[in-house]
C-alpha positions in Angstrom: -45.7 56.8 48.7 -48.3 54.2 49.5 -51.6 54.7 47.7 -54.9 53.0 46.7 -57.2 53.4 43.7 -60.9 54.2 44.6 -63.7 53.9 42.1 -66.8 56.2 42.4 -69.7 55.7 39.9 -71.2 58.9 38.6 -73.3 60.8 41.2 -72.6 58.2 43.9 -72.4 59.1 47.6 -70.1 56.1 48.4 -67.2 54.3 46.7 -67.8 51.1 44.8 -64.4 49.6 45.1 -60.9 50.1 46.5 -57.8 48.6 44.8 -54.1 48.3 45.5 -53.2 48.4 41.8 -54.5 50.2 38.7 -54.7 47.1 36.6 -56.9 45.3 39.1 -59.2 48.3 39.3 -59.4 48.6 35.5 -60.1 44.9 35.1 -63.0 45.1 37.5 -64.3 48.3 35.9 -64.1 46.7 32.4 -65.7 43.4 33.5 -68.7 45.2 35.0 -69.0 47.9 32.2 -68.9 50.7 34.8 -69.1 54.4 34.3 -67.4 56.7 36.8 -64.0 57.9 38.0 -61.0 56.0 39.4 -58.8 58.1 41.6 -55.5 57.5 43.3 -55.5 58.4 47.0 -52.7 58.5 49.5 -52.8 56.1 52.5 -52.8 57.4 56.0 -53.1 61.0 55.0 -56.0 63.2 54.1 -56.1 64.6 50.6 -56.1 68.2 51.8 -52.9 67.6 53.9 -51.4 65.7 50.9 -52.1 68.6 48.6 -50.6 71.2 50.9 -47.6 69.0 51.6 -47.0 68.5 47.9 -47.9 72.0 46.8 -50.7 70.6 44.7 -53.6 72.9 45.6 -55.0 76.0 44.1 -55.7 77.8 47.3 -54.1 81.2 47.8 -51.6 81.2 50.7 -53.7 83.5 52.8 -56.6 81.1 52.5 -54.8 77.9 53.5 -54.8 78.8 57.3 -58.5 79.7 57.1 -59.5 76.6 55.1 -57.4 74.2 57.3 -59.8 74.9 60.2 -63.0 74.1 58.2 -64.1 70.5 58.7 -66.6 70.5 55.8 -63.9 71.8 53.5 -61.2 69.3 54.6 -63.5 66.3 54.7 -64.7 66.8 51.1 -61.5 68.1 49.6 -60.2 66.6 46.4 -57.5 67.8 44.0 -57.3 67.7 40.3 -53.6 66.9 40.9 -54.6 63.5 42.1 -54.0 60.9 39.4 -57.5 59.9 38.1 -59.2 58.3 35.1 -62.7 58.5 33.7 -64.6 55.5 32.4 -67.8 55.0 30.3 -69.3 51.6 30.1 -66.0 50.0 31.3 -63.8 51.9 28.8 -61.3 54.5 29.8 -62.1 57.8 28.1 
């Protein structure tokens, strides 16, 4: 699966960086002493669809059909099943 790593600083509305490889992202985070979360995202697929396809969601089966029609839910969906790392002052914690 193709994927990218996206960095979001704490309480940010927008991403601070997008990387093709984890080591490139961590080097940038370390060099800039950043605090936030680095998350792996699928390319060419929304996270909601990815989570459903890979059975990596915590939504009850009867709710999936309902939720799949709610733009606000789909547009902001994230999954704890996505690989992610937390950083404080450039150090992975």
